[in-house]
N, C-alpha and C positions, 0 to 999 in steps of 0.2 A: 671511405675509400671507394672509388668507383669500380664496378666489376668489369672485367675485360673478356671479350670474345675474339678469338683468333680465326680469321678467315684466310686460308692459305691457298694461293694459286701457284701451282708448280707447272712450268711449261716444259714439255718434253718434245724433243725432235723425233719425228718418225718419217717413214718413206713418203707418206702422203702430206707431210707438212708438220706443223706443230700441233700438239694436243695439250689441253688444260686438264690437270688433275687437281680437283678442288676437295678440300675437307675443312670441317669446322671443328675447332678445338681438338684436333687429333682424332676425330671420328673416322668412320669409314669413308674412303675417297670415292668420288665419282668422276668420270672423265667425259670430255666432249671435245670436238675439234675447235682449235683457235681460229677464228674467222676474220681477223684483221690482216690486211695485206701490207707487210712491212718490207717487201722486196725493194732493192735498189732500183731507182727509176720510176717507182710508183708514186701515186698522189701523196700518200702519207710520208714517204721518204722526202718529198719536197717540203712538206710541212715541218718535218724534223730538221731539215736543213735550215729553214728560217729560224727555228728555235736555236739551233747550234750557232747561227751567225748573229743572234740577238737582233733580228729584224722582225720579230713575231709580234702579233697582236693577241689580245685575249681570245679573239675568235679562233686563232691558230691553236692555242692551248685547249680550248673547248672542242675544237674539231678533232684533234689527235686524241684527246682524252676520251671523247665519246666513242670513237672507233675502237680504242683499246678496251674500254669497259664493256662495250657491246660484244666485241670479239671474245672476251673472257667468259661472258655469261650466256653462251650457247646452251640450249636445253640438253640435258636436265639440270645443268649447273645453275642457270638463271633462276629457276624456281627455288632451288635450295638456298641460294644467296638471298633472295627476296624474303623467304621465310625466316632466315637468321636475322635479317635486319629489322624485322618487326619488333624485336625485343628492344624497346626504346630505353630501357634502364641500363644499357651497356655502353662501354667504350670499345669500339671495334678496331682491331688491328687488321689492315689490309696488307697481307704479307706476300712477297714475291720471291719464289725460288726460280732462278733463271739460268739457262745455259749461258756460257760466256759470251756468245755472239749477240745475245739479247740484252746484256747489261748496258749497252749503249743507248737503249731506248729510254726516254724520260717517262717512266711509269708513274712518276709523281703527278702527271697530268690527268690521271684517270678521272673521268667526268660522268656522273649519273645524269643523263638527259632528262629522265622522268622526274627526278627530284631537283633538277637545275642546281647541281652541287659539284663543285671541284672538291673531291673528297679529301685531298691533302689539307685543305683550308677549313673543312667542316669541323664544328666543335666536338663531335663524338667519334671522330675517325683519325687514325694515324696510318699513313702509308709507309711501309717498312720494307727494306730489302733483307732477306734472310738466306744468304747463300748456304747451300747444302754441302758444307765442308767439315772435315774432322778438325775439331779445335783442341788445343792444349788445355790444361786445367785452368779453369776460370777462377780468379781470386774470389773468395767468399765475401758476402756483404758484411761489413763490420757491425759490431754490436752498437746498440743505441748509445749515443753520447761519446763514442770512441772518436778520437781526433781524426779529422780528414785533412788532406792536403791537396791543393791545386798548384801544379807547376806550370807557369806561363813561360814559354820559350819564344824569344823575340830576337831573331838574327839582326845584327848590325846593318844599318842601311835599308831597313824594310819599309820605310815610308813615314809620312807625317802623322797619320792617325793613331800611332802606337800609344801615345800617352792617354788619349781619350779611351781607348779600349782597355788599357790597364786600370785606369781610374774607374771604369765601369765594373771591372772584375772586383776591384777592392770595395766598391760600394755594395756589390752583390754579396760579398763575403760577410759584410756587416749584418746581413739578414740571418746569419747562421752562427751559433755559438761555438760549434766544434769544427770549424773550417778555417784554415789559414792559407795564405798565398805565398808561394816561393817563386821568385823570378830568375830566369836564366836569360841574361841580356848581354850586350856587347858582342864579342866574337863567339857565335854559337856554331860549333863544329860538331861533326858526328861523334867525336870522342867526348866533348863536353856534355852532349845530350845523354850518352850512355852513362857517364859518371854521375850526372844529376839524377837519372832514373834510379840508379843503384843507391845513391846517398839519400835522396829525399823520399823515395818510394811513394810517389804521388798516387792519389786515388783518381784525380782528374789531370789529364795532360792537355794543355791549351796552347796551340801553335798559332802565332800571328806572323804572317809573312807572305811569300810569293810562291806560287806553283805555276808550272807551264807544261805543255806537251812537247816532247822532243820530236825529232824527225821521223821516228817510228810510231808516233802517236801515243807513246807511253807517258804517264805522269812522272814529273820530276819536281823536286822541292828544293828551294834555294836555301843554302846554308853558307856560312863563312868558311873560308879556307884557313888552315893552320899557318899558311905562309904570311898572313898579315896583310896590311894595306887594304886595297880595294878588291883583293882576290876573293872569288866566290866559287862554290862548287854546287852542282845540281845533283842531288841524290835521287836514285830511283826509289820507287815504293818498296821494292825488296830490300834495298840498302837501309832505308829509313826504318823499316819495321823490325830489323834484326835486334836492336837493343831491347825490344819489348818482350823478348823471350823470358819466360818465368816472370810475368808481370805482377805488379800490385795494382795496376791501373784498371779501373772499371769504366772509365769514360775518356775517350780521346776526341777532342774537338779541333778541327783544322779550318781556321778562318783564312783560307787561301784559295786561290783559283785552282780548279780541276782536281781537288783532293778526292772528290767522289767519282772520278772518271776511271773507267776500266776499258781495256782493249777487248777486241772481239774474240780472240782465239786462245786466251790462257787465263789462269787465275792471276789477276793483277789488280792494281788499285789499292789504296791504303785501307779501305773498308774490309774487303775480303782477307787481305794479308794480316791485318791486325786481329781480326776475328780468329784466324787460324792460330795466331800467337797466344790467344787467350784473353784478349781485351773484349769484353762482352758488348760494348756499345761504342760506336764510332759515328760522329757527326762530321760530315765533310761537304764541300761545295762542288757540285758536279760541273758547273760552268764558271767562267770568269765572273767575279762579283765586284761591284764598285765598292770602294773602301767605306764610304758612309753607310751603305746598306749592310755590309758585313758587320760593322760595329753595332748598328741598330738590331740586327738579328741576334748578335751575341747578348745584347742587353736584355731583349725580350726573353731569350732562351734561359739565361741564368736566373732572371727574376722568377720565372715560372718553375725552374728546377729546384730553387732553394727556399721557397716559401709557400704557404698555403697547405691545405689538407692533403694535397698530392705531392708534397715536396719529396724530392728524391727520384721521381718517376720521369725518365728521359722521354718516354713516348708522349706524355701529356705536355712536357716542356717544348718539344719540337713542334707539336701540333699548334700550340699557342703561338709560337714565334712565326710559323708559316702563316697562320691566320692573320697576324698583324701585318706581315709583309703584303698579304693579299689586300687587306683593307686599305693600306696606304699606297698601293702601287699606282704609279702614273703611267701614261701611255707608252713610255719607253722603258718600263721596268717590269713588265709582266714575267719575263723569264726568271727574275729573281725569286718569284714565289715558288718555283719548282726547282730552284738551284740547291737548297739544303737537302741532303740525303742522309737517312738514318740506316745504318747497318746494326742489326740487333740479334744477339743470340737468343734462342728460345727461352722464355720464362725469366728473362733478365731485365725487364722494364723497370723494376724497382732497384735502383743502383745503390742508394745510400739511406742511412738513418740520419736525418737532418735534425739537429737540435736548435730550436728557436732561441734567440737571445733572451737573457733574463729580463723580466720587465723592469722598467725604471722604478727605483724606490720612490715611495710616496713621501714627499717632503712635508714637514710640518707647516711650512710656510712657503708659498711660491716665490721663486727668485724675483727680485725687482727687475722690471724691464730695462734694457739698455737705453740709456739716454745720452745722445751725442751732445757733448759740450764743446763749443767753439771758443777760441780765445776772444776775450773782450775787445782787444785791439782790432781783430778782423771784423767782428760784428759792427763795431763803431764805424770803421772805414766803409763797410758796405752800406750802412744806413745813410752815410754822408755822400753816397754815389761816387766814391773815390777809387773803387776797385777796378782794375783792368785785368780781366781774366785771359790767361793763355790756356786754351782748351784743346785736348786731344781725343783720340778715338776711345780712350779708356773711360770716358764718361758713361758709355753704355755698358752696364754690368754684364759679365759673361753669363751664359746660360747655366742654370743649376743642374740641368741634365741635358743629354743630347737630344731628347725628343722635343725639348722646348728651345730649339736652336734659335738664337738671335742672329739673324743673317748679317746685320750691319757691324758685327765685331770684326776687328782687323784680323785676328787669328782665323776666323771662318773664311774670310776672303783669301787669306794666304793659303789655306788648305785647298780651297777651290782652284786657285791658279796652279799650285804645285802639282795637282793631280792631272793637269793638262800638259805638263812638260816634265822633263827629266830633272826634277828637283826633289829627289827623295830625301836629301840630307838637310832640307830647309829647317826642320825641327831643331837642328844643332846650331842654327845661326845666332841664337841669343834671344833678346827680348823681342816683343811683337813687331815693333817698327823695323828692326833690323832683319827679322825673318821675312817680313813682307818685301823689303827692298831686295833681298836675295832672290826670292821667288820671281819678282818682277824682272830682275836682271836676267835670270835664266830664260823666262818666258819671252822677253823681247829679243834675246839672242837666238833662241831656237826658232822663233816665228818672226813676227815683225812688230814694231812698236804700235802700229795702228791696230793690230790684233789684240795687243795688251789693253789698249784703251777701249776697244769694242767690248772685250770680255768684262772689264770693270764696269762700263756703263750698263751692260746687260745685267750684271749682278745687282746693281742698285736701281734697276729700271722701275720697280714697283715699291721701292722702299720709302717709308714715311718717317718723318722725324719722330724720335722717341719722346716720351714725356720729359726726359731730361733735356733734350734739345729745346723743346718748347718752353721749359722753365727758364733756361738761359736766355732765350730770345725775349723774355719778359723783363729781364733785369734792367735797372736804370744804371747803366755804366757808360763811361765816355767812349769806350772802345772794347772790342773783343778780338783776340787773335785766335784763329782756328787752324790747327796744324794738320787736320785730316782733309782729304780731297773729295769726300763723298757727296757734297752738295746739300747735305741735310741741314746745315746751319742756315744757309740762305733760305731754304724752304721754310724752316722754322720761323724766321723773321717774317716771311710772307704770311704764314698762318696767323701770326700775331698782329698783322696789319701794320708792320713797321718797315721802313725803307732806309736802312743804313747806307752810308757811302761805302762802297766795296772796293777794296784793294785786291786785284786779282793776281798781280805779280809784284814782288817787292822792288824790282828794279824800275818799274814804271807806274808809280802810284798816280791817282788822279789828284786834283787840287783838294787838299784837306784843310778844313777850317776848324779852329777850336770851337767847341760847343755843339758840333754835329756828331751824331752817332756813327762810328766807324767800325766796319767789319774787315779785318785783315785775314785773307786766306793765304796762309804762309806757304802751303804746298799746292796752291792753285785749287781748281775745282773741276769736277767731271763735266760741268756745263760749259767749260772752255777747253781749248786745246792744250794750254800750258799747265800740265799736271806734273808734279815732282813725284816720280814713282821709283825709279831704279836707284841703285847705289851711285851711279855716275850722276844722275839728276840731283841727288842730295849733296854730292860734293860740289856741284855747281851752285846749289842754293847756299851752301856755307860761304862760298866766295861772295855771293850777293849780299849776305848779311854783314860781311866785313865792310861792304860799301853801302850800308843801309842809308837810304835817303833821310835827311834831317826831319822831313815832315812826318815820317813814320816814327822815328825815334822820339820826337817831341810829344807824341801822344801820352807818354808817361813822364817825360823829363821837363816839359815846359811849364807844367802847372804844379804848384806846390802841393805836396801831401798825397799824391796818388800812389796806390799800392798795387803791385803785381800779385795776382792770385793764380797759381798754376793748378790745373785740374785735369785729370785723365791723361796726363803726359808721363812719359817714362823718365825717371831721374837720370838715366844714362843716354838718352837721346841726344846726339851731338848737336842737332839743329836747335833743340830746345835750350841746351846749355849756352850755345853761342848767342841765340836771340836774347836770352835772359841777361847775359853780360852786357849787351848793347842797351837794353831797356832799363837796367837797374843803375841808378845814380844815387848813392846814399845821401848826398847833399840835397836838401829840400824835398826829398821823397819820404813817403810814409813807409811803414814796414811791409815786407814781402812775405808771402805765404805759399807753401807747396803742400797740397793735399795728396798724400802718398801712402797707401796702405802697406806697401812692401818696399822697403829700402834697406840697403846694407850700411855698415859703418863707413864704408868708402863714400857712398852716396851722401851720407850725413855730413862727412868732412867737407865734401865739395860744396854743398849748398850752404853750409855754415860759413864758408869763406866768402860767400856773397851776402851774408846776413839774411838768409832766407829761413824762415821758421817752418820746419816740417810738421805736418799734422797727420797723425796716424789714423786715417779714416777712409771709408769708401767715398769716391768722388760723388756718386749719385746721392748718397746720404747727406753730404755737405751741401750739395746744390738744393736738395729738398728743404734743408734747414734754413738756408739763406733765403730761398724763395718765400718760405712762410713768414720770415721777418719783413720782407718787402710788401706782403699782402695783408699782414696782420694789423 
């Protein structure tokens, strides 16, 4: 366990300005003038305004942070701080006790110019706010192996990224044997929060939702109204903190905007108020934070908090999460590095005794590796070049974790679009294709259709075909129907040096001849203007399929023995169902197959009625297996 040294900077207002009172680990304090000019209208005030408005650069953070750190280290404090920092075997807490009016300053930017170090992101430092307030009794740390509970509160209508965040929390919990997750979802009201705190008695309270500043500049947090429907209420920090009186909670995490914000003139903000209630550690976001960055921070934070030799230490966990945000920040994301704020009671950095999961028992014999077995009828049809694939966006496997995001998945694009428009309920729209159509409909309504097309083209601008796309482009098949519009299938054929006859719109196909390779782009492509995107577009496409030209239909019906093979499409996609009905003609056709790892009894009943055999497997695994047959 790493040793900790506490370097405390207390700012005190005097007639001559502010003074700094410094002490190390509770030793004798020394004082000096604070020499950074933070007055309104000054140069640093302009830098802080750029940070507040999220138009800052890294130079702005470094500029402000250097002035703050230099102003704090006026002699004799500078020499004392330098002497303390020479102890390289320590983890340093840089603690700030601030008057209310200086809480607004982003002290997390403090920058050591001599060491070229943003201290909040440095491995051996943690920047902490430690308000000098009288706290209620802090709940004691539980004994080793005692059960811990995390309560996740997610108000209804909070946005699309909720499922990913909750999945990340559940994955993190698997790192710990004595921690369980309890979820408060749906209509999250002040009363339901209080009831859950009393009933669940959580050690960790994790809030996912929205916060904003009201007309007075005070933080408010969005909850659901008891009146039902779309009614919502915005609680003040005082209101929200009230149920935490007599708490069992040792850590509260607020993954919402402005949770770390305080006004200039009074004890306010969730951090100080919850500290006063007896919650020893509060992690909150000082500024608005983009949903993907908030989720990434949460994942880094909990992984560091719950595993390793320093498990249970909130100071080391937030330092690690800040350092990863710093390492991955792009030019427009520098503010995110200093957005997470830690409020911490003295001596409470160790929050929990975390029990690692039991080691996996040693089996007497390793389990046999999974071997995908395909129906003989499918492999035979494939070897005879009789398969006609209908392929969707699901051929690209979803990411196994958020940090390895696969951009070209349809859910990723849907989330990207929904964050740019008022489509917070897109996640309730159903399966991936339906959710995307809903997001596109809202986007096109709120903005313009050309804005939607531009956004999609920009999203795929640097995207390359996946190995699965390239494998499909190597198949010896008479035709391939592609139901996504990303342009990657055409590019995959180009990469393979093949030039299929392309059908860009179902209503106006080119002259198609038997014997030539045909690529049918069912929903168009981003390389052309005719993309099928919105719900209305898909309704129009359904009408086109009712009038499907014979030359397209005959791709599967005119030649004896051809088989449909559906891959990466959703069994409930209305367009896929309608298209399959037009292309399947039992007389003179071979068997049809649908590779579908997730389907319901209703799905099975529907596709059984078309004599389609469902194969419970991942599409990319089946594609790899068939590709091996064609090259073996």
